[in-house]
C-alpha positions as CSV (number, residue, x, y, z in Angstrom):
1,M,-32.6,22.3,49.2
2,S,-30.8,20.1,51.8
3,I,-32.8,18.0,54.3
4,Y,-31.6,20.2,57.2
5,R,-32.6,23.4,55.5
6,K,-36.1,22.0,54.7
7,G,-36.4,20.8,58.3
8,Y,-35.5,24.2,59.6
9,R,-38.1,25.8,57.3
10,I,-40.8,23.4,58.4
11,E,-39.9,24.2,62.1
12,D,-40.5,27.9,61.3
13,V,-43.9,27.0,59.8
14,A,-44.6,24.9,63.0
15,S,-43.6,27.8,65.3
16,D,-46.0,30.1,63.4
17,Y,-48.7,27.5,63.6
18,M,-48.3,27.2,67.4
19,L,-48.4,30.9,67.9
20,K,-51.5,31.2,65.8
21,E,-53.4,28.2,67.1
22,Y,-52.3,28.1,70.8
23,N,-50.8,31.6,71.4
24,A,-47.6,29.6,72.3
25,V,-44.1,30.9,71.9
26,C,-41.6,28.2,70.8
27,V,-38.0,27.6,71.5
28,R,-36.0,25.3,69.2
29,S,-34.4,22.3,70.8
30,G,-31.1,21.8,69.0
31,G,-29.7,18.7,67.4
32,S,-30.7,16.8,64.3
33,H,-31.9,13.6,66.0
34,G,-33.6,14.8,69.2
35,I,-36.9,13.6,70.5
36,A,-38.5,17.0,70.3
37,D,-37.8,19.8,67.8
38,L,-39.7,22.6,69.7
39,I,-40.7,23.3,73.2
40,C,-43.7,25.7,73.2
41,G,-45.6,27.4,75.9
42,N,-48.4,29.9,76.4
43,G,-48.4,30.4,80.2
44,E,-51.0,27.7,80.7
45,C,-49.6,24.7,78.9
46,V,-46.2,23.4,77.6
47,F,-46.2,21.6,74.3
48,V,-43.3,19.3,73.4
49,V,-43.4,19.2,69.7
50,Q,-41.9,16.8,67.1
51,V,-42.0,18.4,63.6
52,K,-42.0,16.3,60.4
53,G,-42.7,17.1,56.8
54,G,-42.8,15.7,53.2
55,I,-44.9,13.0,51.6
56,H,-43.5,10.1,53.7
57,L,-44.0,10.1,57.4
58,P,-40.7,8.9,59.0
59,Y,-40.6,6.7,62.0
60,I,-41.7,8.4,65.2
61,S,-41.6,6.8,68.6
62,W,-44.7,8.2,70.3
63,V,-43.7,6.5,73.6
64,E,-40.3,8.4,73.7
65,L,-42.1,11.7,72.9
66,E,-44.6,11.1,75.7
67,Q,-41.8,10.3,78.1
68,F,-39.8,13.4,77.1
69,A,-42.9,15.6,77.5
70,K,-43.3,14.3,81.1
71,N,-40.0,16.1,81.9
72,F,-41.8,19.4,81.3
73,N,-45.3,18.4,82.5
74,G,-46.1,19.0,78.9
75,V,-48.3,17.8,76.1
76,P,-46.7,15.6,73.4
77,L,-47.6,16.9,70.0
78,L,-46.6,15.9,66.4
79,L,-47.0,18.6,63.8
80,Y,-46.7,17.1,60.3
81,K,-46.6,19.3,57.2
82,P,-47.2,17.4,54.0
83,D,-45.9,19.1,50.9
84,Y,-48.3,21.7,49.6
85,R,-50.9,21.0,52.3
86,K,-51.8,22.4,55.7
87,V,-50.2,21.4,59.0
88,L,-51.7,18.3,60.6
89,E,-51.7,17.6,64.3
90,C,-51.3,14.4,66.3
91,R,-51.9,14.3,70.0
92,S,-52.0,10.6,70.6
93,E,-50.7,7.3,69.1
94,D,-54.2,6.8,67.6
95,D,-53.9,10.1,65.8
96,L,-50.6,9.0,64.5
97,K,-52.1,5.8,63.1
98,R,-54.9,7.8,61.4
99,L,-52.2,10.1,59.9
100,R,-50.3,7.1,58.5
101,N,-53.5,5.8,56.9
102,Y,-54.3,9.2,55.5
103,L,-50.9,9.4,53.9
104,R,-51.0,5.9,52.6
105,N,-54.4,6.6,50.9
106,L,-53.0,9.9,49.6
107,R,-50.1,8.1,47.9
108,E,-52.4,5.4,46.5
109,D,-54.7,8.0,45.0
110,R,-51.7,9.7,43.3
111,N,-50.5,6.4,41.9
112,D,-54.1,5.7,40.6
113,M,-54.0,9.1,38.9
114,R,-50.7,8.4,37.3
115,K,-52.0,5.1,35.8
116,M,-54.8,6.9,34.0
């Protein structure tokens, strides 16, 4: 599966998540290197969403996401879908730091298991 196809599939998962959790309908923001992948709204709030997946969290500029969200009077949101796990949500730069630590610990645990 190509990276683009996988990304498109994860965006579908994220759209379903937003509908289920926030009753928000999402529109894809085109392009492969945009700041936001989805713009979602539920009549009360607009969410500007960056979607990532896999076992390694790529670089994300939280400041750029916040700035872009201001254009919509929206809430910046990162939805991260680790392989074979549930969707994780980050609403702030501190949440993003906690997510990076979680993923680092997850990888270290896997490496420990492989050494046994």
